[in-house]
N, C-alpha and C positions, 0 to 999 in steps of 0.2 A: 024415246030415242036418246041415247047417250051422247053427250057432247065430247069434244076431243080431250078435255082435261079429265073427265071421268074415265074415258078409255085408257088414258095414260096411267091413272091411279090403279085401276083394276089390273092392267097389264103389269105394273110394277109389283103389286101384291102377289100375283100369280108367279111372276118371275122369281121373286124372293122365296116363295114357297117351294118351287121346283128346285132352286139352288140349295135350299136347306135340305131337302130330301136327298138330292144328289150327294151333298156333303156327308150325310149320315150313311148313305148307301156305299160310298167309297170306303167306308170303314166297316162295311158288312153289318150295319145296324139299320135294319128296315122294319123291325117289329113294331106293330102299332102301340105296344106298351111304352115305346120310346117317345111318343108324342109330347109328353111334358118336357123332355130334354130337348126335343126339336124346337118347342116353343121358347125355350130359354135362349135361343139365338135368333129365331124368326122374329119375335116381337121386338127385341132390341134393335135389330137391323131395320125393321119397319119404322120404329120410332126415330132412329137416327136419320133415315132417309127422308121421312116426311118433315122432319125439323130442318134439315140442311138443304135438301134439293131445291126448295123454292128460292133460297138465297143465290143459287147458281142459275136461276131462271129456267129450271127444268120442267116447269109446267106452263111456261110462257110460249104461246104459239109461234112467235117470231124466232125463238131459240130452237124449239123442237122440230121445226120444218127447215132448218138450215144445217146442212151436213157438217160444216166446219164446227159449228157450235156443238153439235151432237158428239162429234169425235173428241172434243176437248172437255166439255163440261161434265158429262155423265161419269167418266172415269175419275176426273178431278174431284168431283163431289164424293165419290167413294173413298178417296184418300182421307177424307175427314170423317166420313160416316163409319168406316170400319173401326177406327180406334174408339169412337164414341160408343158404338154398339158393344164392343168388347168390354169397355169399362162398365156399361150398364149391366151387361151379362154377369160380369165378375161381382159387381155389387149385389145383384139379385141372388147369385149362388153363394156368395160369401167366399169367393176364391180369388186367385190372382189373374190378372189379364196377361196372358202369354203373348210375347211379341210374334212368335212364329204363327200362332193361331190367328192373330190380328192381321198379319201380312197375307196369309192364305185366304182368310175371309174377305179382305179387301180386294185382292187380285181376282179371285173367282167371281165375286159379285160385280166387280167393275166390268169384267168380260161379259158376264150374263146380262147385266143391265144395258150394256152397249149393244149387244145382239138384239135384245128386245126393242130398244129405242131405234136401232137401225131399221128393223122390220117395220116399226110404226112410221118412221120417216118415209120409207119406200111406199107404204100404203097411202099415207096422207098426201104424197106428192105425185101419185100416179096419174091423177086427172089434171095436173097443171101443165 
């Protein structure tokens, strides 16, 4: 049986995978040959998230089960995660970190992770 932290981690990974796919699909790029390009943003966003999210308490049960903390911390963390992921991606690909890309990456992932964490919050508090 998975504990709550493991559920959060698995949910975060799935959320970022879905958001990455949606991002590419919004540009009409869904071919499986694009998996390496998808990985070039998926893995940096995961790395950034799992490096920074613990600093915001996003795996602490006291934080994840309080709506006010959820509302503020997950999107706030993404404010720092997106630029880090964009820089990691740029270094990996040998390209520049575009501000517009970084903003869209941060905004869409902030909304996506908030929705997932809100769903988790609702499920974890339904029996209380």
